[in-house]
C-alpha positions as CSV (number, residue, x, y, z in Angstrom):
1,M,-6.6,-53.6,6.7
2,D,-6.4,-50.0,5.7
3,E,-9.5,-48.5,4.4
4,Q,-9.3,-47.6,0.7
5,I,-10.9,-44.4,-0.4
6,P,-12.3,-44.7,-3.9
7,T,-11.3,-42.0,-6.3
8,Y,-13.2,-40.9,-9.4
9,P,-10.8,-38.7,-11.4
10,V,-12.6,-38.9,-14.7
11,K,-16.0,-38.2,-13.2
12,M,-14.6,-35.4,-11.0
13,V,-13.0,-33.7,-14.0
14,D,-16.2,-34.0,-15.9
15,F,-18.1,-32.6,-13.0
16,M,-15.8,-29.6,-12.6
17,Q,-15.9,-28.9,-16.3
18,N,-19.6,-28.9,-16.4
19,K,-20.1,-26.9,-13.3
20,K,-19.6,-23.5,-14.9
21,K,-21.0,-20.4,-13.5
22,K,-24.0,-19.2,-15.3
23,P,-23.4,-15.8,-16.9
24,K,-25.1,-12.9,-15.2
25,I,-27.0,-11.7,-18.3
26,W,-28.8,-9.1,-16.2
27,I,-25.5,-7.1,-15.9
28,N,-25.3,-7.0,-19.7
29,I,-28.9,-5.8,-19.9
30,V,-28.6,-3.2,-17.2
31,L,-25.4,-1.7,-18.8
32,L,-27.2,-1.7,-22.2
33,V,-30.2,0.2,-20.8
34,I,-28.0,2.7,-19.1
35,T,-25.9,3.2,-22.2
36,I,-29.0,3.8,-24.3
37,I,-30.0,6.5,-21.8
38,T,-26.6,8.2,-21.7
39,T,-26.2,8.1,-25.5
40,T,-29.7,9.3,-26.1
41,L,-29.1,12.3,-23.8
42,A,-25.8,12.9,-25.5
43,G,-27.5,12.9,-28.9
44,A,-30.3,15.2,-27.8
45,I,-27.8,17.7,-26.3
46,M,-26.2,17.9,-29.8
47,E,-29.3,19.7,-30.9
48,P,-29.6,22.5,-28.4
49,T,-33.1,23.7,-27.5
50,E,-34.8,25.3,-24.6
51,E,-37.7,23.0,-24.6
52,F,-37.5,19.3,-23.5
53,T,-40.0,18.0,-26.0
54,F,-40.6,14.6,-27.6
55,R,-38.8,15.9,-30.7
56,W,-35.8,16.8,-28.6
57,L,-35.7,13.2,-27.3
58,L,-36.3,11.8,-30.8
59,N,-33.1,13.6,-31.9
60,G,-31.3,11.7,-29.2
61,F,-32.6,8.3,-30.4
62,R,-31.6,9.2,-33.9
63,F,-28.0,9.1,-32.6
64,S,-28.1,6.5,-29.9
65,V,-30.0,3.7,-31.7
66,P,-27.6,3.7,-34.7
67,L,-24.5,3.9,-32.5
68,I,-25.7,1.1,-30.2
69,L,-26.5,-1.0,-33.2
70,I,-23.1,-0.6,-34.7
71,L,-21.2,-1.2,-31.4
72,G,-23.5,-4.2,-30.6
73,C,-23.1,-5.8,-34.0
74,H,-19.3,-5.4,-33.8
75,E,-19.2,-7.2,-30.5
76,C,-21.8,-9.8,-31.4
77,G,-19.6,-10.7,-34.5
78,H,-16.8,-11.6,-32.1
79,Y,-19.2,-13.5,-29.8
80,I,-20.8,-15.5,-32.6
81,A,-17.4,-16.4,-34.1
82,S,-16.1,-17.4,-30.7
83,R,-19.0,-19.7,-30.1
84,M,-18.7,-21.2,-33.6
85,H,-15.1,-22.2,-32.6
86,N,-16.2,-23.4,-29.2
87,V,-14.2,-20.6,-27.5
88,D,-15.9,-19.5,-24.3
89,A,-16.8,-15.8,-24.5
90,T,-19.2,-13.4,-22.7
91,L,-22.1,-11.5,-24.3
92,P,-21.3,-7.8,-25.0
93,Y,-20.8,-5.4,-22.2
94,F,-21.7,-1.8,-23.0
95,I,-19.9,1.0,-21.1
96,P,-22.0,4.0,-20.3
97,A,-20.0,7.2,-19.6
98,P,-20.7,10.9,-19.0
99,T,-18.9,11.9,-22.3
100,L,-19.9,13.9,-25.4
101,I,-21.2,10.6,-26.9
102,G,-22.4,9.0,-23.7
103,T,-20.3,5.8,-23.9
104,F,-16.8,4.4,-23.9
105,G,-17.9,1.6,-26.3
106,A,-18.5,-2.1,-25.7
107,F,-16.5,-5.2,-25.3
108,I,-16.7,-9.0,-24.8
109,K,-14.4,-11.1,-22.7
110,I,-12.8,-14.2,-24.2
111,K,-12.3,-16.6,-21.4
112,E,-10.0,-19.2,-22.9
113,P,-7.0,-19.4,-25.4
114,I,-7.7,-19.4,-29.1
115,E,-6.2,-22.5,-30.6
116,T,-5.6,-22.0,-34.3
117,R,-4.8,-19.3,-36.8
118,R,-8.1,-20.0,-38.5
119,S,-10.2,-19.4,-35.4
120,L,-8.0,-16.3,-34.6
121,M,-8.8,-14.9,-38.0
122,D,-12.5,-15.6,-37.7
123,I,-12.9,-14.2,-34.2
124,G,-10.7,-11.1,-35.0
125,A,-12.3,-10.3,-38.3
126,A,-15.9,-10.9,-37.5
127,G,-16.3,-7.8,-35.3
128,P,-14.9,-5.2,-37.7
129,L,-16.7,-6.8,-40.7
130,M,-20.1,-6.8,-38.9
131,G,-19.5,-3.3,-37.6
132,F,-18.6,-2.0,-41.0
133,I,-21.5,-3.7,-42.8
134,I,-23.9,-2.0,-40.3
135,A,-22.1,1.4,-40.1
136,L,-21.8,2.0,-43.9
137,P,-25.5,2.2,-44.7
138,I,-26.1,4.2,-41.6
139,L,-23.4,6.6,-42.7
140,I,-24.9,6.8,-46.2
141,W,-28.4,7.5,-44.8
142,G,-27.0,10.0,-42.3
143,V,-25.0,11.9,-44.9
144,A,-28.0,12.0,-47.2
145,I,-30.1,13.8,-44.6
146,S,-27.2,16.0,-43.5
147,K,-27.1,19.7,-44.7
148,V,-24.4,21.7,-46.4
149,V,-24.3,25.0,-44.5
150,P,-22.3,28.2,-44.5
151,I,-19.4,28.1,-42.0
152,S,-20.1,30.5,-39.3
153,D,-19.4,31.2,-35.6
154,D,-22.4,29.0,-34.8
155,L,-20.4,26.0,-36.0
156,A,-17.3,26.8,-34.1
157,G,-16.1,24.1,-31.8
158,I,-15.0,20.5,-32.4
159,R,-14.7,19.6,-36.1
160,L,-14.6,16.0,-37.3
161,G,-12.0,14.7,-39.7
162,S,-12.8,12.9,-42.8
163,S,-11.8,9.4,-43.7
164,L,-11.6,8.2,-47.3
165,I,-15.0,6.5,-47.1
166,L,-16.7,9.6,-45.7
167,T,-15.1,11.7,-48.5
168,I,-16.4,9.4,-51.2
169,V,-19.9,9.1,-49.7
170,S,-20.1,12.9,-49.2
171,K,-19.0,13.6,-52.8
172,L,-21.4,11.1,-54.3
173,I,-24.4,12.6,-52.4
174,H,-23.6,16.3,-52.1
175,G,-21.0,16.8,-54.8
176,N,-18.1,19.2,-54.3
177,I,-18.8,21.4,-51.3
178,P,-18.0,25.0,-52.2
179,A,-15.5,27.1,-50.2
180,G,-17.0,28.7,-47.1
181,Y,-19.4,25.8,-46.6
182,D,-19.2,22.6,-44.7
183,L,-21.3,19.4,-44.2
184,Y,-23.1,19.5,-41.0
185,L,-23.5,15.9,-40.0
186,S,-26.9,14.7,-38.9
187,P,-27.1,12.5,-35.7
188,P,-27.2,9.2,-37.7
189,A,-24.3,10.4,-39.8
190,F,-22.3,11.2,-36.7
191,A,-23.1,7.8,-35.3
192,G,-21.9,6.2,-38.5
193,W,-18.8,8.3,-38.4
194,L,-18.1,7.1,-34.8
195,G,-18.8,3.5,-35.8
196,L,-16.3,3.6,-38.6
197,F,-13.7,5.5,-36.4
198,V,-14.0,2.8,-33.8
199,T,-13.6,0.2,-36.5
200,S,-10.4,1.8,-37.7
201,L,-9.0,2.0,-34.1
202,N,-9.7,-1.7,-33.6
203,L,-8.1,-2.6,-36.9
204,L,-4.8,-1.1,-36.0
205,P,-2.4,-4.1,-36.3
206,I,-1.1,-3.9,-32.8
207,G,-1.1,-6.4,-29.9
208,Q,-4.5,-7.9,-29.1
209,L,-6.6,-5.4,-31.0
210,D,-8.7,-6.9,-33.8
211,G,-6.1,-5.8,-36.3
212,G,-3.4,-7.5,-34.2
213,H,-5.4,-10.8,-34.3
214,I,-5.8,-10.5,-38.0
215,S,-2.1,-9.7,-38.7
216,Y,-0.9,-12.5,-36.5
217,A,-3.2,-14.9,-38.2
218,L,-1.9,-13.8,-41.6
219,W,1.8,-13.6,-40.9
220,G,2.5,-15.2,-37.5
221,K,5.5,-13.9,-35.5
222,T,6.3,-11.5,-38.4
223,A,3.3,-9.5,-37.2
224,H,5.3,-8.5,-34.1
225,K,7.6,-6.3,-36.3
226,L,4.6,-4.7,-38.0
227,S,3.0,-4.1,-34.5
228,K,6.1,-2.1,-33.4
229,I,6.3,-0.1,-36.6
230,V,2.6,0.9,-36.2
231,F,3.1,1.7,-32.5
232,F,6.0,4.1,-33.2
233,T,4.1,5.6,-36.1
234,L,1.3,6.6,-33.7
235,L,3.7,8.7,-31.6
236,P,4.5,11.3,-34.4
237,L,0.9,11.2,-35.4
238,G,0.3,12.7,-32.0
239,L,1.6,16.0,-33.4
240,L,-1.6,16.0,-35.6
241,W,-4.0,14.7,-32.9
242,L,-2.9,14.3,-29.3
243,G,-5.2,11.3,-28.9
244,W,-2.8,9.1,-30.9
245,I,-0.2,9.4,-28.1
246,F,-2.8,8.5,-25.5
247,W,-4.0,5.5,-27.5
248,A,-0.4,4.3,-28.1
249,L,0.5,4.5,-24.4
250,L,-2.8,2.8,-23.5
251,L,-2.0,-0.1,-25.8
252,W,1.6,-0.3,-24.5
253,F,0.7,-0.5,-20.8
254,A,-2.7,-2.2,-20.9
255,L,-2.7,-4.6,-23.9
256,G,0.9,-4.7,-25.0
257,V,2.1,-4.5,-28.6
258,K,3.1,-8.1,-28.9
259,H,0.5,-10.7,-29.7
260,P,0.5,-13.7,-27.5
261,P,1.2,-17.1,-29.1
262,I,-1.7,-19.4,-30.0
263,V,-2.0,-23.1,-29.1
264,N,-1.5,-24.6,-32.6
265,P,0.5,-22.1,-34.7
266,E,1.4,-24.7,-37.3
267,K,-2.1,-24.7,-38.9
268,Y,-2.1,-22.3,-41.9
269,L,-4.9,-20.2,-43.2
270,D,-7.0,-21.3,-46.2
271,S,-7.4,-18.9,-49.1
272,K,-10.9,-17.7,-48.0
273,R,-9.6,-16.5,-44.7
274,I,-6.6,-14.9,-46.3
275,I,-9.0,-12.9,-48.5
276,I,-11.0,-11.9,-45.4
277,G,-7.8,-10.7,-43.7
278,Y,-6.9,-8.4,-46.7
279,V,-10.5,-7.2,-46.9
280,C,-10.1,-6.0,-43.3
281,I,-6.9,-4.2,-44.2
282,V,-8.8,-2.4,-47.0
283,I,-11.5,-1.5,-44.5
284,F,-8.8,-0.1,-42.2
285,V,-7.3,2.1,-44.9
286,I,-10.7,3.6,-46.0
287,T,-11.9,4.2,-42.5
288,F,-8.7,5.6,-40.9
289,T,-8.9,9.3,-40.0
290,P,-5.4,10.9,-39.4
291,V,-6.9,13.9,-37.6
292,P,-10.3,12.7,-36.1
293,F,-11.0,15.9,-34.1
294,S,-9.8,19.4,-34.5
295,W,-10.8,22.8,-33.0
């Protein structure tokens, strides 16, 4: 008689599903700490001084803490929405970098497909909404403590463009700025400006950006046409700011401009989520800066 080898397919599947690798949270923590250091140093360098005092370091924190808070809340919005829909996702990873602002931002990794348009809307919109809610009061506070100063050679260098929301906040607080003067953004205001700029970049309705998720959740495959239109609009915008061409090519080769299909595309959005989608479109319009940087 042949020996029969018992099989336990159900138990084995359950075992393999439950045997997930524990996330290495220490990596997230280490990257966060390093990013706090690099952004603090970047913020401190923005206020040049010959003495490395506590006040010099404090200026750095006035930039790094608001910026980390905005970026972190943006990614935590994605993470919380993912967990609410039982979609496996990592905690935020911050990216320290030796740049003028000390970071390349933050991201989370979604480890499994998103099943419905409802979950796609929730996950895609949660990040920009959370980031905007945090960035707006920081921007208002930062603009309130910013100074209107005469334009001089001391202010020569990189100049920041103004979005619609920054223009409104600036006029409400400082009124019409006279000719020959400019608003010199404080460190918190610059952090708020960066947070809103990152929000607008992510809300571009292209591929797998947050805006791509939202537009696909709203309009399905029709969003692919919008994605191509926006992509080819970025190229001539590169005549105003070269960074748009770089961003467009990065999207084309790294993320793609076509949103991947979802598991259950037949489930339509409820009215609440449709409103959320259009709110995100409004946020994109008021935070978009055609010429973010100029010299």
